[in-house]
Residue, then its C-alpha position, 0 to 999 in steps of 0.5 A: m251185706g246181709e240177706i241176698r235174694v237170687l231168682h233162678a229160672a231156666d228153659l223159658h223158650v220164649d215164643s216157642p211154637l206150639r205144634g198142633l194147637p187146636a183152634y176152635e170157636g171160644a177157645p183161649t187159643e191166643d192165651v196159650r200161644a202167648a204163654t211163654r211171653a206172659a210167663l217171662e212178664n210174670l218172672v219180671e214182676a216176681a223179681v220186683e215184688h220180692a226185691v231180688h238182688l239178681v236174676v239168673i237164667v240158665g239156658d234156653l231163653y229162646d227156643g231157636r232162631w227168631n222168625d223176626y226181631a220181635t222175639g228179641l225186642f220183647v225179651t230186651a224190653q223185659f230185661a230193661r224193666l228189671g234194669e229200671a228196678e236196678i236188678p241185674v240179669a245174668l244168663v248162659y245160653g243152652n242147646h236151643d239158643a246156642e251161639s251158632k244157632i241164634t244168628a240174629k241178635l240184639r245188644l243186651p241192656p246194660n244190666t244184663r250179662a251173658f256168659s261166653s261160649k268160648r270158656a267158663e268165666t267168672q262174674v263178680y258182683e262185689d256189692l252183693g258178695i256174689a261170684l257167678h261162674g258159667q259158660s254158654y253153649q257154642n253149638p246145640a249138641c254140647t257133649n263136652d263136660l263143661a263143668a270140668g272147666y269151671p273156675e274154683a270158688v272165689p274166697h269170701m264170696v257166695n259162689i253160684g254155678l250156672l250150668h245147662t246140663a243133663l248131669d249123668g242123664r235125665p229121661g226125655h232130655a238129651p245128654y248134654a254137658p254131662c257131669s256128676l254131682d260129685e264133680l259139682r260138689a268138688k268146686g266148692y260153690e254154695y249153689w248150682a243153678l242148673g237148666h235143661v231139665h223141665k221138671r223141678e228137682v232139688l238134687a242135693t242140699d250140700p251144696h244146693v243143686v237145683f233144676p227149677g224146671n221150665l218157666q212155662g209148660r208147652d205141651v201136655g207132657e209138661t203138666g202141673a205148676k211151672g215157675a222159678t226158684l227164689i234163693t235166699f242166702a243169709d248168714g251161711d244158710v240157704t233157703l229155697e222157695p218155688l214160685v209159680l209163674d206159668a201163665v197157662r197150666w197144662e193138665r190131664a184129666e182122667v174120667d171114669v165113665s164105667a157107670a155111664g150108659s150113654l153119651d149124656d152120662c159120660l158128659d155128666a161125669c166129665s162135667d163133674s171132673l171139670a168142675l173139680l179142676a176149675g175150683g183149683l185153677d186161677r189161670t187158663c188151662a190146656l187140657r187133655i181128657r181121657l175117658a176110661g172104664e168098662t161101659t155100654a157107651d163104648t160103642t157110641l164113644r168110639a163110633n164118632p170120637d170127633h163128635v165126643l171131643q166137640e161135645l167136651r169142648a162145648l162143655a168146657l166153654d161153659c164150665h164154672g167160669a174156667n178158661f179151658l182149652v180142650e186139646k185132645l180126647e183119649l179113649a181108654t174105654q171098653a165094652p162090658r165083658g161078654t158083649c158081642l157087637l157083631a154076632g149071628e150067622g149073617p154078614a155082621g156075624e162074619i165081620g165080628r168073627v174076623l175082627a175077633e180072630a184079629q184080636e187073638n192074632l195081634a202078632d201076625l197083624h203087627d208084622a203085616g202092618n209094620a211091613d206095609l209101613a216099611a214099604l212106604g219108605a218115601l212117606r216115612a222119610k218125609l215124616a222123619a223130616q218133620d217129626s222124629e217120632l212120626g219118622t220112626l212110626a211102628l204099629g205096636d200091639e196096643e195101637l192095633a188093639e185100639a184100632l180094632k176096637d174103633a173099627s168094631a164100634l164104627l161098623a156096629t154103629r153103621l150096621g145098626f147095632s148098639g151093643g149090650s147083648d150077645a145076639a145080633 
């Protein structure tokens, strides 16, 4: 057969819960909640549009146990659509949808093949001249070198390995199914279709070893375009084309408000930034906004950050027709050097001096704060049960410095000081 087109996707996490997603009037919250499903629909449409001969999904099709059968029914329906277009699907399960983790299952459509978790195996598509090699996870925490058990290449075939792995380690990803590039090369395959790492990465070209990244960003840690990789095999050559298939784009916007003297000035600066971002978007955008710079508006911003956040959300709802959801506001501003919000000989000055001393002795404050946290053992245990990061919560110098800035701004506002001078 001549040209063969294979669509490589991974880490779909269909119906993944989005923790802490804000819901406010006018926000496209449902678009974000349904994003993983819409991205799978986009994948199916792309497969049909590009007339691919095969779709491979390399782990974490599901995010974990189903809440009900709706998730499985939706995925089955999408694979059936590919079956109607006579496009076969092959998949391996990863750490999120390992065999022992997904207890509720539905039989896959006839066009879909899932690889066994017991051992690596080969699936040959004679009409395509393709031999797929793969193995699913039996348990979520797979620390075995699965690649070591993959079969040798089938002669006179295009050999593709499907492997959910962190290779020799990737930041932010558990070190599952560890292996090396040299080990993969030694198998003699033409292409290694990898999964598990959520950022697109072409690790090698002889042979091609590729992480396509996840199909849909799920939080602000997964910004930018997401999708799958279209592979074309023709006359011994391999070409790759990244396809953008995400339904919702996660982005961060840093706005320099150093020239702002008021909240209105800050909002005007944000409006300009949102307009620029909206000009390059063709889909819903979940956005985290970070205000930075040395500004006399620092006190106003820090005194009531929730009000500022709601102002930004109102601004985003009426921004050049773009569909924005403002997820969070981060403040990285500071008052101009030499500005003393709380000064003088009275109570305000005394408060100012206490806060200034605290800023100069962050190490002592750091130790005291963490001692208090350690004493709250029961609370820490509860936090750990819900979120591993919260369970190991510690106060660092950066967090303490920001908390002191916020405290100074709030006190100054409540006491009637606006900043901008050295006198009370």
